[in-house]
N, C-alpha and C positions, 0 to 999 in steps of 0.2 A: 504493500499498498503505498502509494505518496501521499505528502500532503502538498499544497504550494503555498506559501503565503507572500503576500506582494502588497502595495500598497499600488490605487488606481487613480488614471487622472480618466482623460475623455477621450484615452490613444488605447487603441485594445491589442497593438501590434506588436509590443513586449510582453504581453499576456502569452500569446498565439505563437511569437516565437518560443519563450521556454517551454511550450504544449510540445511543439514540432521538435524539440530537441530532447528533450528528455521523457518524451510521451505522458500520454494519461488514459486511465482503462474505465472499469466499469469499478466504484468502492474506492476510487481516488478522491481526492477534494482537493478545491482550492477556495479559497479562505480569500478575500479581497475587503480591504483595509480601509474606511472611509469614516469622514467624522460623524459628529454625536447627531447633529444637525445641520442640516443641509437642505436646499430647493432650486436648486438647478436641474432642469429636464435632460438635460445634457448625462449626466451621470446615470438616470435610470435607462436611458438610450446605450450607455458604453455597455453596463449590465444583459442587457436584452439581447446585445449583440453577443457578450460572447457566452452565454445561457443559447442561443443560435449557435455558437459554431461546436461546445460542449456537444448538444442533442445531435450533433451529425455522426459524434464519433461512440456517444455511448449514453442514453437517458438516463443511467443510473451514475451517473459522476455528480456529485457534490457541490454546488458555489453558496459560498456563507459569506453574508458582509457580516463583519464584524468592526463594528462605532465605537469609536475610542473620544476621551475627550478633549480635544484638541489645544483647550485654550489653557487645558493645566500639563503641563510636560513631564512631570513629576506622575500624576495620575495616569497619562498616555503610556508613558516607558513602562511604569508598573502594571499595565492592564497588558500592552503586548509581551511582558514577560511571562505573563501568565499564559499568554494564548500559545508561547513558544515552549512551555513547561508542558502545556495538556494537550499539546498535538500528535497526534500519531504515527507512526510509518516513518518514510523517509522524508525529512522534511526539508525543501525548496524553496529558499528564502529572495526573493528581486529584491534589493535594496537601489530601488532605482524606480525614478515616476513617482507620479503624485502630488498632491500637497505637501510644500517643504515639512511644514509642520508635524505632520505625521511620519514623512520619508525620515528627517532627523531620530525623531523618537525608534522608529524601527529599527535602527543601527544601531543605536544605544541597545532598545535590547536584542538585538542579533549578538553584538560583543558581550553582554552579561551572557546569555546563552549557548556560545558560540557550540560547545561540544552539544550540544543537542541537534546541529541543524549540519545533514548531512554536505547540501551544498549551497553555495552564497554564489549568486548571479548580479554582474551589474553592467547595464546597458553605458557603451559610454554617448556622452551629447556629443561628441566631437567625431567621431566615424562612425556613429549608429551599431557599434559590434557589440553582442554579447559576451562578456568575458567572467569564469569562471575563476574566484579568487578566494584566499585561504583567511578565515577572519582569525585572527591572534588572540589566544584565551590570556583574558585580563584579572579570569574574576580567583581562578583555583579553586581547590578544594579548600575548604574550613575542618577543622580539627572537630573531635565529637563535643568535647568543652565548651567551647568558641560557638557551635550551633546550637546548644541548650542554651546557653546564658541568650543568643539575641534572641532565642525561640520566646523562654519566656520574658524577657524586656519585650516583647514585641506584644506579646500576649495580656502582659499585666502595665505598659507604661501609663502615666509616668512613675517610676518606683524607684524604688533606695536598694545600695550596696545588703543590708542586713535581710530584707525581704527573699531579695534573690536569691541567697545561701539556704535561706529556711527552705523555700522550695524547692530549688534543684538539690539541698545536701550537701551543697560544697563550702568550703569553710571562707571564712568573709574576707581572710587575705588572698586566696588563690580568686574569688568574684575581683576582687578589688584588682589585682593583678591584671586578669581579663580584659577588664573594663579599660584598662590605660590603652595596651596596646590597640583594642578599639577605639579611642579616641585620638591616639595617632594616625588609625586607618579610617580618621571623621566617618567610623559611623557609626558613632553615638552621638548623641547632644545632652550635655549635663548640664543644667540649673542650677544656683543654691537660691534655696527657700530657708532663710532663716541659717539653722545649724543644720541642717541636712541638704545632700544633692541630690536632685530631682534626676532620672536617667530615662534617656525616650533615643527609639534607635532614629537616624536620619535617612533619610533617603538613599545613601551609601548603604548603609545597615539593613537595610528594607531589603535594597534587590541581592546580596550577600546571603540575606535568610533564606531568598527563593533559590 
């Protein structure tokens, strides 16, 4: 099974080129990324053209429109990261075309989850050639304790070191050491509230946790 994920504007040529290059068949899925709210009739026409094209191959090819909050960069990246995480089969990502706000967010999501993506394709604006590119691994694997702490903070934020230690059954000194590391990575935010320090996940931390 293949899952194609792509931003989409009003030009279907990139989508057709992808399908011709890598093939598509019954059970495969095409996920097209669009903003939450739009009123441009050209989009509907574009989607209908893609549906007509895939129907000529097989009526059981699934086309899904995935709506994202384009005005909120962090939420947009998070939604797209979740999309990649939950997609099945061989993922083919097209990081070209469509609204710039969505494209930038999708590129970031692809970098965060590069290990999940089988192929990444970019269409050149210069010579109009589609090239397969290798995405770098920028997030790496986090160790079990770090993941446990990130998960705890995510579920209970804002929280404090003492409470994290109680819930995770790790010592306060261990929690303090790991929180310092996460702070150096910009993965957590710490705010002084009187005599206590409240801890929250930053945008980076949320992505690491995924």
